[in-house]
C-alpha positions in Angstrom: 82.1 76.8 90.9 81.6 78.5 87.6 79.0 80.8 89.2 81.8 82.5 91.2 83.7 83.4 88.1 80.6 84.4 86.2 79.6 86.8 89.0 83.1 88.3 89.2 83.3 88.8 85.4 79.9 90.6 85.5 81.0 92.9 88.3 84.8 93.2 88.0 84.7 96.8 86.7 82.7 97.8 89.7 85.1 95.9 92.0 88.0 97.9 90.6 86.2 101.3 90.9 85.4 100.6 94.5 89.0 99.8 95.3 90.2 103.0 93.5 87.7 105.0 95.7 89.2 103.4 98.9 92.8 104.2 97.7 91.9 107.9 97.3 91.6 108.2 101.1 95.0 109.2 102.6 94.8 106.9 105.6 98.4 107.5 106.9 98.4 106.2 110.5 101.9 107.6 111.3 100.8 111.2 110.8 98.4 112.9 113.2 97.2 115.3 110.5 95.5 112.3 108.9 93.5 111.3 111.9 90.3 112.5 110.2 91.1 110.5 107.1 91.6 107.4 109.3 88.1 107.6 110.5 86.8 108.3 107.0 88.6 105.2 105.8 87.3 103.0 108.6 83.7 104.0 107.8 84.3 103.3 104.2 85.6 99.8 105.0 82.6 99.1 107.3 80.2 100.2 104.5 82.0 97.9 102.1 81.5 95.0 104.4 77.8 95.8 104.8 77.4 96.0 101.0 79.2 92.7 100.5 76.8 90.9 102.7 78.0 91.1 106.3 74.9 91.6 108.5 76.9 92.5 111.5 79.5 95.3 111.4 81.0 97.7 113.9 83.7 100.3 114.3 85.6 99.9 117.6 87.4 102.9 118.9 90.8 102.6 120.4 93.1 105.1 122.0 94.7 105.3 118.5 92.9 104.5 115.2 89.7 102.5 114.9 89.3 98.8 114.3 86.7 97.6 111.8 84.8 94.4 112.5 82.3 92.5 110.4 80.8 89.0 110.4 78.4 86.7 108.7 77.5 83.6 110.7 75.7 81.3 108.1 75.6 78.2 110.2 76.9 77.5 113.7 78.1 74.1 112.5 80.3 75.6 109.8 84.0 76.3 110.5 84.8 80.0 111.0 87.5 81.9 109.0 88.8 85.2 110.5 90.1 87.5 107.8 92.7 90.0 109.0 93.9 93.1 107.1 94.8 96.8 107.6 93.4 99.9 106.0 96.3 102.2 107.1 99.1 102.9 104.7 102.7 104.1 104.9 103.6 107.8 104.4 104.0 108.6 100.7 107.3 110.6 101.1 109.3 111.5 99.1 106.5 112.8 97.0 108.7 114.1 94.2 109.7 110.5 93.3 106.1 109.5 92.5 105.2 109.4 88.8 101.6 110.2 89.8 99.8 111.4 92.9 99.9 108.7 95.6 96.3 109.2 96.5 94.9 109.7 93.0 95.2 106.2 91.6 96.6 105.9 88.1 96.3 102.8 86.0 99.2 102.1 83.6 100.1 98.9 81.8 97.5 97.0 83.8 98.8 98.2 87.1 97.3 100.4 89.8 99.7 103.0 91.1 98.7 104.4 94.5 99.8 104.2 98.1 98.1 101.2 99.7 97.4 99.6 96.3 99.0 96.4 97.4 99.8 97.0 101.1 97.1 96.3 102.1 94.0 97.9 100.7 94.1 96.0 97.4 94.7 92.7 99.2 92.2 92.8 102.0 89.6 94.2 99.6 89.9 90.9 97.6 88.3 89.2 100.7 85.5 91.7 100.8 84.6 91.1 97.2 85.0 87.3 97.6 82.5 87.6 100.4 80.1 89.4 98.1 80.5 86.7 95.5 79.8 83.9 97.9 76.7 85.6 99.5 75.3 86.6 96.1 75.7 83.1 94.7 74.4 81.6 98.0 77.5 79.4 98.3 78.9 80.2 101.7 80.2 77.1 103.4 82.0 78.9 106.3 81.3 81.6 108.8 83.4 84.6 108.0 84.7 87.3 110.4 86.7 90.4 109.5 89.1 92.4 111.6 90.6 95.3 109.6 92.8 97.5 111.7 94.3 101.0 111.2 97.6 100.7 112.9 99.6 97.9 111.3 102.1 100.3 109.7 103.0 101.7 113.1 103.3 98.3 114.9 99.7 97.6 115.9 100.0 99.2 119.3 96.4 98.8 120.3 95.4 95.6 118.5 96.8 93.2 121.2 94.7 94.7 123.9 91.6 94.5 121.6 92.3 90.8 120.8 92.7 89.9 124.4 89.5 91.7 125.4 87.4 90.2 122.5 88.4 86.6 122.3 84.8 85.4 122.1 84.1 87.8 119.3 87.1 86.8 117.3 86.8 83.0 118.0 87.6 81.2 114.7 89.1 78.0 113.3 91.7 79.7 111.1 93.0 83.2 110.4 93.5 84.2 106.8 95.8 87.0 105.8 96.6 88.5 102.4 99.4 90.9 103.2 102.3 89.0 101.6 103.6 88.3 98.1 104.2 85.4 95.7 107.1 84.7 93.5 105.2 85.5 90.3 101.9 84.8 88.5 103.8 82.1 86.6 105.3 80.6 89.7 102.7 80.9 92.5 103.9 80.6 96.0 102.6 80.8 99.6 104.5 82.4 102.5 104.8 79.8 105.2 106.1 82.4 107.6 107.1 86.0 108.3 110.0 87.5 110.2 109.7 89.3 113.5 110.6 92.9 114.0 112.6 95.0 116.5 112.5 98.7 115.8 114.6 101.3 117.8 115.7 104.9 117.6 119.0 106.3 118.7 120.0 109.8 119.7 123.6 110.7 120.1 124.5 114.0 121.8 127.9 115.7 121.8 128.1 119.5 122.7 125.2 121.3 124.2 124.5 123.3 121.1 125.4 123.3 117.4 128.9 124.7 116.9 130.9 126.6 114.2 132.8 123.8 112.4 135.8 126.0 111.8 136.2 127.2 115.4 135.5 123.9 117.1 136.1 121.3 114.3 138.9 118.8 115.3 138.5 119.6 119.0 135.0 118.3 119.6 133.5 115.0 118.6 131.0 115.2 115.8 127.9 113.1 116.8 127.1 112.2 113.2 130.6 110.8 112.8 130.4 108.9 116.0 126.9 107.5 115.3 128.1 106.4 111.8 131.0 104.5 113.3 128.8 102.9 115.9 126.4 101.7 113.2 129.2 100.5 110.9 130.6 98.4 113.7 127.4 96.3 113.8 128.5 94.3 110.7 131.8 92.6 110.1 133.6 92.0 106.8 131.3 89.1 106.1 128.2 91.2 106.7 127.6 89.2 109.9 125.9 91.1 112.7 128.5 91.7 115.5 126.2 92.3 118.5 127.1 89.7 121.1 124.3 87.1 121.5 122.3 88.3 118.5 122.3 84.8 116.8 122.0 82.7 120.0 118.4 81.8 119.5 118.2 81.6 115.7 116.5 78.4 114.5 118.8 77.1 111.8 117.2 75.6 108.7 117.9 72.0 107.7 119.8 71.1 104.6 116.6 69.9 103.1 114.9 73.3 103.7 117.8 75.2 102.3 117.8 72.9 99.2 114.1 73.6 98.7 114.7 77.4 98.9 117.5 77.0 96.4 115.1 75.4 94.0 112.7 78.3 94.1 113.1 80.4 90.8 115.3 83.4 91.2 116.6 85.5 88.3 119.6 87.4 89.8 120.0 89.6 86.7 116.4 90.6 86.6 116.5 91.3 90.4 119.5 93.6 90.0 118.1 95.3 86.9 114.8 96.1 88.6 116.7 97.7 91.5 119.3 99.5 89.4 122.2 97.9 91.2 125.3 96.2 90.0 126.0 93.8 92.8 124.1 92.1 95.6 125.1 92.4 99.2 124.5 90.3 102.3 125.6 87.7 104.8 128.4 85.5 103.5 127.4 81.9 103.0 123.7 82.4 102.2 121.8 82.9 98.9 119.6 85.9 98.3 116.4 84.0 99.1 117.9 82.8 102.4 119.1 86.3 103.3 115.5 87.6 102.9 113.7 84.7 104.4 115.5 82.6 107.0 118.3 84.9 108.3 117.9 87.9 110.7 119.0 91.4 109.7 119.9 94.8 111.0 119.1 97.8 108.8 119.4 101.5 109.2 116.0 103.0 108.2 116.9 106.6 108.6 119.8 108.8 109.8 119.9 112.5 110.2 121.5 115.4 112.1 123.1 118.8 111.5 122.1 121.0 108.6 120.2 119.4 105.7 118.5 122.4 104.2 119.3 124.2 100.9 122.8 125.5 100.4 125.7 125.3 102.9 126.0 125.8 106.6 129.3 125.0 108.3 128.1 123.5 111.5 129.3 120.8 113.9 125.9 119.5 115.1 124.9 118.9 118.7 122.9 115.8 117.9 122.6 112.9 115.5 119.8 110.4 115.1 119.0 107.0 113.5 116.1 104.6 113.2 117.2 101.0 113.1 115.2 97.8 112.6 116.0 94.2 112.9 114.1 91.4 111.1 113.9 88.3 113.3 113.6 84.6 112.5 112.0 81.7 114.5 113.0 81.4 118.1 114.3 85.0 118.3 112.3 87.2 120.7 111.6 90.8 119.8 111.7 91.8 123.5 115.1 90.1 124.0 116.6 91.5 120.8 115.4 95.0 121.4 116.9 95.0 124.9 120.1 93.6 123.5 120.6 96.2 120.8 119.6 99.1 123.0 122.2 98.0 125.6 124.8 97.4 122.8 124.6 101.0 121.5 124.8 102.4 124.9 127.8 100.2 125.7 129.8 101.0 122.6 129.3 104.7 122.8 132.6 106.5 123.4 132.9 108.7 126.5 132.8 112.0 124.6 129.1 111.6 123.6 125.9 110.5 125.4 123.4 108.0 123.9 119.7 107.8 124.4 118.1 104.8 122.7 114.5 103.7 122.9 112.1 101.2 121.3 109.4 102.1 118.8 107.7 98.7 118.4 108.3 95.0 117.7 106.7 91.7 116.8 107.5 88.0 116.8 108.3 85.8 113.8 105.7 83.3 112.7 105.7 79.9 110.9 102.8 77.9 109.4 103.3 74.2 109.1 103.0 73.0 105.5 101.4 69.7 106.6 98.5 71.5 108.3 95.0 71.4 106.9 95.0 75.2 107.0 98.0 75.4 104.6 96.8 72.6 102.5 93.5 74.3 101.9 95.3 77.4 100.7 97.6 75.3 98.4 94.6 73.6 96.9 92.9 76.9 96.3 95.9 78.3 94.5 96.2 75.2 92.4 92.6 75.4 91.5 92.9 78.8 89.8 96.6 78.9 88.8 96.7 75.4 87.5 99.8 74.5 89.4 100.9 73.8 93.0 102.3 76.8 94.9 105.8 76.8 96.3 106.1 77.3 100.0 108.5 80.1 100.8 109.5 82.3 103.8 108.5 85.9 103.6 111.0 88.6 104.6 108.5 91.1 105.9 106.8 91.3 109.3 103.2 91.2 110.5 103.6 92.0 114.2 100.3 90.7 115.4 100.6 87.1 114.1 102.2 85.4 117.1 99.7 87.1 119.4 96.8 86.0 117.3 97.8 82.3 117.6 98.6 82.7 121.3 95.4 84.4 122.3 93.0 82.7 119.8 94.7 79.3 119.6 94.4 79.0 115.9 96.8 78.8 112.9 97.4 81.6 110.4 97.5 81.1 106.6 99.1 83.7 104.4 97.6 84.0 100.9 99.2 87.0 99.4 98.8 88.0 95.7 101.3 90.9 95.6 104.8 90.8 94.1 108.1 91.8 95.7 108.5 94.3 92.9 105.3 96.2 93.9 107.3 99.0 95.6 105.8 98.5 99.1 106.8 101.4 101.4 108.4 103.1 98.4 107.3 105.7 95.8 105.2 104.3 93.0 103.6 101.5 94.9 101.6 99.3 92.6 99.3 96.3 92.3 98.6 94.4 89.1 94.9 94.4 88.3 95.3 90.7 87.2 96.6 89.9 90.7 93.7 91.7 92.3 91.2 89.7 90.2 93.0 86.4 90.6 92.9 86.9 94.4 89.1 87.4 94.3 88.8 84.3 92.1 90.9 82.1 94.4 89.7 83.1 97.9 86.3 81.3 97.7 88.1 78.1 96.9 90.0 78.4 100.2 86.7 78.5 102.1 85.4 75.5 100.1 88.5 73.4 100.8 88.8 74.5 104.4 85.2 73.5 105.1 85.8 70.1 103.5 88.9 69.5 105.5 87.1 70.5 108.7 84.1 68.3 108.1 
């Protein structure tokens, strides 16, 4: 419908300014000092939904951060689309590596640089503006519900309880999520799945206090050394994870699926140049696309202990710590893997240290069938605005709530992300191309149109 594009072109500068205002709110869910900002951001999201045309909006309090809900029920006979997103963002540390302030959005070379620009404020806000376009042009052909949470970046600890308690409120025919990426604007793609997640923390304790490394060094085990050895033992010479049973439930991809992944465009030189590395690393026998899509991983997200301040301090530390996450693939259970790796680290600990290991959070892997009408509606929408069919790919990231959504609401999820893998998610200088932001707004109404046609 040309009226959609006309309305967007007439209002696109306002759309952008509204997003920049949302990005200025430091809604960091992981840090308690930002609890006030979380509420401010939730209220801003609710107001945006109201202004876009949702007659029913509400902020639901949780024991953590608020959940924002909105809906517009145009016709009980229309299919219902539930849009999920999150307004919380990752911490911006290390601040010294940002080229501009993370919460004072800067536009450079057509890109918005700010924490949350792509993950996920820029992406869920596309749906808010698409709603405005459809209400203002009187072209709604679906009922639309929004659930925008504030705890995705810390594992959505309270969303599961909310979903279970509000099944009637959230009842829908499909869940639409824009929190993923595509290959490029020249090669559009749709994530047909995301990996699951298991996240743990390990504490290794040696002596009962920090010691003088000259007096005690060589006679007492250093917890940092021991922890490093334990972590290193988790991969063999082929970068295969050595934890017994780790791969037992992995659903292997067929030769046809692997061939299709191999056909997806991938410029290894550009990939390495962008990251400033000379060589790629990973599990032997798999391509880069496979390693980041269909294979499970184990990564150290942080490691610390001893003296890390300015200057030197010759200390043999009492404790060492690490945060470790595993990305999981279909058939793997986050609960099972978490129990497995917690037990493994306790088992391999030598007698001269003690180990305390515990879970932070987890989530299950998720796959969308490409022959489903939900996926086909998204593919047709992408083709309508990009002029070419999207490539189905597996996403490497995790959205912990997906499997629970399907289980509790009995509907399929469609991922329609417009970010890029190079958008520095969770890193300094996160960005989102303005072209991608506008293209998402342009494309989303077509999903509603095609989904309504398919459901009729």
